N, C-alpha and C positions, 0 to 999 in steps of 0.2 A: 441462506448463504449459498452461492453458486458453487457446487462441488467441483466443476471443471476449473474454477479459478483459485481454489484453495488447495494447499499442499496436502499430500496424503497424511503427513504427520499431524496437521491441524484437524483434518477430518477425523483421524483416529482419536485425537484428544477430545473432540466434541462427543464422539460416540462412547468411548471407554471411560471417560472421566467427567460425567455430566455435572457433578457438583462443583468440581474445579472450573469447568468450562463456564458454568453459570456465574460463578464468582468473578471469573476473568472478564466475561462480557459485561457484567454489571459495572466493573471498574472502567472498562473501555468506554461504555456509554456515559458514565458519570464524568469522565475526563473530557469527553467531547462536549458535553453540555456546559462544562465549566470554562471552556475555551472562548476567548473573545474573537477568534477567527471565524470567518464564514466557512461553510462546508467546502467550497471549492479551494480556497486558500489552504485550509487545514489538510485537505487531501493531497495537494501539491507539496506541501511541507513534509508530510508523512512520507511521500515517495522519495523526497530528497534524503531523508534520514535513512530509509531502507537501503537506498543506493550507497550512501556513504558507509553504512555498517555492513554492506554486502549481504543483506538479508533478502536474497533474491526470491525466496519462496513466497513472500508476501506481495511481491510486486504485481503479479497479474491481477489479483483481487483489487488492490488499491489503485491500479491504473484504470481499471474498468469503473471503479467507484468515482475517480476523478472525472472521467468522461461524463458519467451520469450527473455529476455535480456541476457540469458546464465547462469543464476545462477543455481547451483545444489540444490537438495532437502536439502542436508546437510548445504549448505550455507544459505538457507532460515531459517532453524531451528536455526543455529548459530546467524543469524542477530536478530531474535526474542529474543533469550536468552542472547544476549550481554548486555542487560539492567538488568539482574538479580542482580548484585551487587548494583546498584544504585536505581533501581525501585522495587526490590524484586520479589517474585514469581508471582506477578500479571501479569507479561509478558507472563506467560504460558497460559493465557486465549486466546491469539492470535493463539496458535499452531493448534487447531483443524480446524479452518476456513482456515488458511494458507495452511496446508497440504492437505486438501480436494481440495482447489482451485488449488494448485500446481499439484496434481495428476490428476486432470480433465482437466488441460490446454493442 
């Protein structure tokens, strides 16, 4: 996991709570394997959820992951903005971190 793309809180969680982190990551991987979505689509959908819920700390990691999965910069922007009608312009808070991470990935 790229330390510069993960929040300090998540890095601390991984370091100080290894049993919990292992259980969490097992669940994350299991849910990913159970999904019918391809990796790129799932990454874009996850970015949309993060933006709508204003969970900005996870945005850099998942924007870089979306790029690695084949998403274009425009697709990352569109994924973040897909929540505009339902969540309002709060989703725009995710754009700076997402684009910075995408461009640096």
